[in-house]
C-alpha positions in Angstrom: -20.8 15.1 -4.0 -23.2 11.9 -3.2 -25.8 14.0 -1.7 -25.7 16.6 -4.7 -26.1 13.7 -7.4 -28.6 11.9 -5.0 -30.6 14.9 -5.2 -30.3 15.5 -8.5 -31.2 12.0 -9.3 -34.1 12.0 -7.4 -35.2 15.7 -9.0 -34.4 14.8 -12.7 -35.7 10.8 -12.5 -38.8 10.3 -10.0 -39.7 6.8 -11.4 -36.1 5.4 -10.8 -35.5 7.4 -7.9 -38.7 7.8 -6.0 -36.9 9.4 -2.9 -34.0 11.5 -2.0 -32.6 8.6 -0.2 -32.7 6.5 -3.2 -30.9 8.9 -5.3 -28.0 9.3 -2.5 -27.8 5.7 -1.9 -27.4 5.2 -5.8 -25.0 8.1 -5.9 -23.0 6.8 -3.0 -22.5 3.1 -4.6 -21.9 4.4 -8.1 -19.1 6.7 -7.1 -16.5 4.3 -6.6 -17.9 2.9 -9.9 -19.1 -0.3 -8.2 -22.9 0.0 -8.3 -25.3 -2.7 -6.7 -27.7 -2.9 -9.3 -30.5 -2.3 -7.1 -31.1 1.0 -7.9 -30.5 1.8 -11.6 -31.1 4.8 -14.0 -33.2 3.8 -16.9 -33.9 7.3 -18.5 -31.2 9.0 -20.8 -30.6 11.7 -18.3 -30.2 9.7 -15.5 -27.4 7.2 -17.4 -26.0 10.8 -18.2 -25.8 11.5 -14.5 -24.8 8.0 -13.7 -21.4 8.5 -16.1 -20.8 11.7 -15.0 -21.0 10.7 -11.1 -18.7 7.6 -12.0 -16.2 9.8 -13.9 -15.9 12.6 -10.7 -16.0 9.7 -8.3 -13.0 7.9 -9.8 -11.1 11.0 -10.3 -12.0 12.1 -6.9 -11.0 8.8 -5.2 -7.7 8.7 -7.4 -6.7 12.1 -6.2 -7.6 11.2 -2.6 -5.5 8.0 -2.7 -2.6 9.9 -4.5 -2.6 12.7 -1.8 -2.7 10.1 1.1 0.3 8.1 -0.6 2.3 11.7 -1.1 1.9 12.1 2.5 3.2 8.7 3.6 6.2 9.2 1.0 7.0 12.6 2.2 7.0 11.4 6.0 9.3 8.5 4.7 11.5 11.1 2.6 11.9 13.0 6.1 13.0 10.4 8.0 15.2 9.1 5.6 16.8 12.5 5.2 17.2 12.6 8.8 19.0 9.2 9.2 21.1 10.0 6.3 22.2 13.4 7.8 23.0 11.6 11.0 24.9 9.0 9.5 27.0 11.6 7.4 27.7 13.6 10.6 28.8 10.2 12.3 31.2 9.7 8.9 32.3 13.2 9.2 33.5 12.6 12.5 35.4 9.5 12.2 37.1 10.9 9.2 38.2 13.8 11.2 39.4 11.5 14.0 41.4 9.2 11.2 42.8 12.5 9.7 44.2 13.3 13.2 45.7 10.2 13.9 47.3 10.1 10.4 48.7 13.4 11.0 50.3 12.2 14.2 51.7 9.0 12.6 53.1 10.9 9.7 54.7 13.3 12.3 56.1 10.5 14.2 57.6 9.2 11.2 58.9 12.5 10.0 61.2 12.7 13.0 62.4 9.4 13.1 66.1 9.3 11.3 66.3 7.4 8.0 68.1 4.4 8.3 67.9 3.6 4.5 71.0 5.2 3.3 
């Protein structure tokens, strides 16, 4: 993107961007909407190109940050689901153990003579 914008800047505005390198440098510092001010377009078409480069740059960087963030969130979510599944299995085993012990206690209580009457 920076190379293409730099070439277009040089081709359309030789005065402000006398070399391809100047055009590419300008595009690189313009993409994140920073700009150093050492090279600036002064023609209408140069300013239009600069506006387009800024809009595309900010949009591209926003998508890039969103994609990277999404990858981290998905990785964290998968890890949390694995942890939750392990805890659920541990809880299930504990409840089955308690259920077995309770059944044994109820069995013993049922076989005891009734002393309340």
